[in-house]
C-alpha positions in Angstrom: -11.7 -11.3 4.1 -10.6 -8.8 6.7 -11.8 -9.2 10.2 -11.9 -7.1 13.3 -8.6 -8.6 14.7 -6.7 -7.5 11.6 -8.1 -3.9 11.8 -7.5 -3.7 15.6 -3.9 -5.1 15.1 -2.8 -2.5 12.5 -4.5 0.4 14.3 -2.7 -0.5 17.5 0.6 -1.1 15.7 0.6 2.3 14.0 -0.8 4.1 17.0 1.9 2.8 19.2 4.8 3.4 16.8 8.1 4.3 18.5 8.4 7.2 16.1 5.6 9.7 16.8 5.8 11.0 13.2 4.7 7.6 12.0 1.5 7.6 14.0 -0.3 10.1 11.7 -0.3 10.9 8.0 2.3 13.5 7.1 0.0 15.9 5.3 -2.0 17.1 8.4 -0.3 15.3 11.3 -3.8 14.5 12.6 -5.1 11.7 10.4 -4.2 8.3 12.0 -1.6 6.6 9.8 -3.7 3.4 9.9 -6.2 5.0 7.5 -3.6 4.5 4.7 -3.3 0.7 4.8 -7.1 0.5 5.5 -7.8 2.5 2.4 -5.5 0.4 0.3 -7.0 -2.9 1.6 -10.6 -1.8 1.1 -9.9 -0.4 -2.4 -8.5 -3.7 -3.5 -11.5 -5.5 -2.2 -13.6 -3.4 -4.6 -11.8 -4.8 -7.7 -14.4 -7.3 -8.6 -12.6 -8.3 -11.9 -9.7 -9.7 -9.9 -9.7 -13.3 -8.7 -11.1 -13.7 -5.2 -8.0 -15.2 -3.8 -5.9 -12.3 -4.9 -8.4 -9.8 -3.5 -8.5 -11.7 -0.2 -4.7 -12.2 0.3 -3.8 -8.9 -1.3 -6.1 -6.9 0.9 -4.5 -8.5 4.0 -1.1 -7.8 2.6 -2.0 -4.2 2.0 -3.4 -3.9 5.5 -0.1 -5.1 7.0 2.3 -3.7 4.3 3.8 -0.9 6.5 4.0 -2.9 9.8 7.6 -4.1 9.3 8.8 -0.7 8.0 7.1 1.7 10.3 6.3 -0.1 13.6 8.0 -2.3 16.1 5.2 -4.9 15.8 5.8 -8.3 14.1 3.4 -9.7 11.6 0.7 -11.6 13.5 0.8 -15.4 13.6 -2.6 -15.9 11.9 -1.4 -14.6 8.5 -1.0 -17.2 5.7 2.4 -17.8 4.2 1.2 -16.2 1.0 0.2 -13.0 2.8 3.5 -12.9 4.7 5.4 -13.4 1.4 3.4 -10.5 -0.1 4.2 -8.2 2.8 7.9 -9.1 2.8 8.0 -8.5 -1.0 6.5 -5.1 -0.4 9.0 -4.1 2.3 12.1 -2.1 1.4 14.9 -0.4 3.3 14.3 2.9 1.5 12.1 4.5 -1.2 15.1 4.6 -3.6 15.6 0.8 -3.2 11.8 0.3 -3.6 11.5 2.2 -6.9 14.6 0.4 -8.2 13.7 -3.1 -7.1 9.9 -3.1 -7.5 10.3 -4.2 -11.1 12.0 -7.4 -10.0 9.1 -8.5 -7.8 6.1 -10.6 -8.9 3.3 -8.9 -10.8 1.0 -9.2 -7.7 3.4 -7.0 -5.7 3.5 -4.4 -8.4 -0.3 -4.4 -8.4 -0.4 -4.0 -4.6 2.2 -1.2 -4.8 -0.1 0.7 -7.1 -2.6 0.9 -4.3 0.0 2.0 -1.8 1.5 4.7 -4.1 -1.9 6.0 -5.3 -3.0 6.5 -1.7 0.2 8.5 -1.1 -0.5 10.7 -4.1 -4.1 11.3 -2.8 -2.8 12.9 0.4 0.5 14.1 -1.1 -0.4 17.8 -0.9 2.8 18.2 1.2 5.0 17.2 -1.7 6.7 20.1 -3.5 5.7 20.3 -7.2 9.0 18.7 -8.5 8.7 15.8 -6.1 5.0 15.3 -6.8 5.7 15.3 -10.6 8.4 12.7 -10.2 6.2 10.6 -7.9 3.4 10.9 -10.3 5.6 9.7 -13.2 6.6 6.6 -11.1 2.9 5.9 -10.3 2.1 6.3 -14.0 4.7 3.6 -14.8 3.1 1.3 -12.1 -0.3 2.1 -13.6 0.7 1.2 -17.1 2.2 -2.1 -16.0 -0.9 -3.0 -14.0 -3.1 -2.2 -17.0 -1.1 -4.5 -19.2 -1.2 -7.3 -16.7 -4.7 -6.9 -15.2 -6.7 -4.6 -17.5 -8.6 -1.5 -16.5 -9.2 -1.5 -12.8 -10.7 1.0 -10.3 -7.2 1.8 -9.0 -5.9 2.5 -12.5 -8.8 5.0 -13.1 -8.1 6.6 -9.7 -4.3 6.8 -10.3 -4.7 8.3 -13.8 -7.2 10.9 -12.5 -4.8 12.2 -9.8 -1.4 11.9 -11.6 
């Protein structure tokens, strides 16, 4: 599903970001940023009730989902057209645009965004209480949608536990 070249590529891309603030996670400025997409990808791979092709392609898309937004690296040539499409559908110019337009994207993208946003909540101790509450409400909406479309998943349990 994921192989060493994928992991090496995203670690290098995030480590060599032109913006030093994008090389580490915001909450401690020590944790390598690449831990976020790796967590997202690995968490999706644990969703045994989802179809294997969605787990496979979705985990690759989650691994690469911040490459276009946060690094100068292109997507690598070995990705399938489906994975490239997923990554592009997950990419937005701003968080405002993302929260507004996510509902126009295919259901698979909304599912993948739940992994992304849940991970952000997990290390979102830097968020002020008002921002965290608003973010949690948005994640709750993603979670409700995913539960309607896919049923109870590990990610919905995790999201609801931390909202």
